[in-house]
N, C-alpha and C positions, 0 to 999 in steps of 0.2 A: 621471495623470502630469503633471508640470509642463511648461508651454509656455515657460518661461523658458530663455534660452540659457546660463544660468549656474546654478551651485549655490553656496550659502554654507555654509562649513564652518570649524571651528576651525583656526587656524594650526598647522601641524605642520612638516613638512620640505619643503613645496612650493617649487618653484624661483621665487624672487622677483626674480632678477637682471635680468629684462627689464622689470619694472614701471616705468612712468614716467607720473606724473600731471602733470608740469610744475612741481612744487614740490619742490626738492631736499630740503628738510627732511622732507617726508612720504615721499619715496622712500627717503631714508637711514634713517628710522625703521623702515620695513618691512624693509629689507635688514639693518640692523645692530643694532637695539635691541628690536624687537618680541618675538623669541623669548625674550630675557632677561626682559622684563617679564611674559610669560606664565609662564615657569618660576618666577619669584619671586612669582607671584600678585598682581602689582601691577596688571595689566590683563588683560582677555580680548581677544584679537584674532581677528576672524573675517574670512575672505577669500572673495571671489567668484571662482570658478573658471569659466572659459569651458569649456563642455561639449565643444566640438569640439577646441580646441587644448590644453586643460588648463592654460592660463596663468592666473596671478593677474591679474585685471582690475580689482579693487577691494578695499578693506578698510575696516574700522572697528575702533575699540577702545572697550571699555566698562569702567568701574570704578565701584564704589560710592563715594559721597561724601555730603556734607551742605552745606547753605548756610544762612546766617542767615535766620531767618523775616522779619526786618524789611527784607530786600532784596526781598521780594515786594511786588506791588501791595497797597495797603491793603485792598481788597475781598477778596482771597484770604487775607490774614493773619487777618481776622476769622472765617473759616470753619475755621481750623486750630486744633489744640490749642495751648495756651500753652507750648510748648517753645521754647527759643532757636534750635534748629537743625531743619531739615527734611531728611529723608532723600531723596537723589536718586541717579539713575544718571547718571554723567558720560560723555558721548560725547566722548572726547578727540580722536579723529582720524577723519576719513572722507575717503577719496580714491578717485578713479576714474582708471584708465589713460586717457591721452589718446585712444587708439584707440577707447575706448568712451564718451567724454564726449558728452553730448547724446542719449543713448539711454535715459535715465531709470534708469540703474543706481544713481546716487546716491540717488534717491528709493526704490528697492527696498532698498538697504542701510539707509537710515533706517527704513523700515517693518520690516525684519528686526530692527534694534536695539530698536525699540519692542516688537515681539512677544516678543523674548527677555526684555526687562525685565519685561513683564507676566507672563510664564510663570515667572519666577524665584521661588524661595521666600523671597527677601529683599525686604522692602517698599521701595518708592520712590514718593514723591509725584509726582516730575517727572523729566524728562530735561533735563539741562543741557549746553550746549555753549559753547565759547569760539570765536567766529568769528575766523578768521585775517585776514580782509580783508572789504571791503564786499561782494564777490561772494558769499562764504560767508554773510555776514549776511543778504543778500537770499534766498539759498537756504533758510535755516532759517525766515525770516519767511514765506516762501511757504507753508510747512507749518504755520503758526500759532504759531511760537515767539515769545515776548515778551521784551523786554529786562529784565534785572535792574537794579534801581535803583542798586546799588552799583558795578556794573561795566558800562560802556557796550558792551563787546564780548562780554559773557556773555548768553546767551539761555536761556530755559527753556520747557518745554511740559509742563503738568500731564498725568499719565498718563490722567486721565479725558478730556481733550481729545484726547490722542494716540489713544486707543481709538476715539473718534468718527471721526477722520480715517482711521484704519486700516480701519474697517468701511465707510467711504464709498468706498474705493479699489476 
């Protein structure tokens, strides 16, 4: 039995009205847009539910994507097939309700996203994120994400490295 005070499940009809991560754009996305993106198969949205209150206390979205191989560091490019694009899973949004910030829920959601990417039947070389600000950038760098050469706010973590950090947790 899990000792976590939350469970992660796909977005359905959970009440999201009280969710507040402190960033209006992320709050509005969860309340107004996420269900449409899921229905259209544009993104998968997973929510963290507090087991005691059944409130949504965090969420993230995942979608398949690709990035130019020449945006990766030279040493990694040399290890990859000579295709122009690399398949990736894009972690578009990750947010934690203010009441739960500082309790490692963001790290748990990131680990869940990595585990689901690894378990998927669709191949992905890495997980890619676009950091919204310096704080988000530092969060991802803490978990081993590296900057992409072509976009200073985009970071990536090869799945092989993600697995190592997942197993270390």
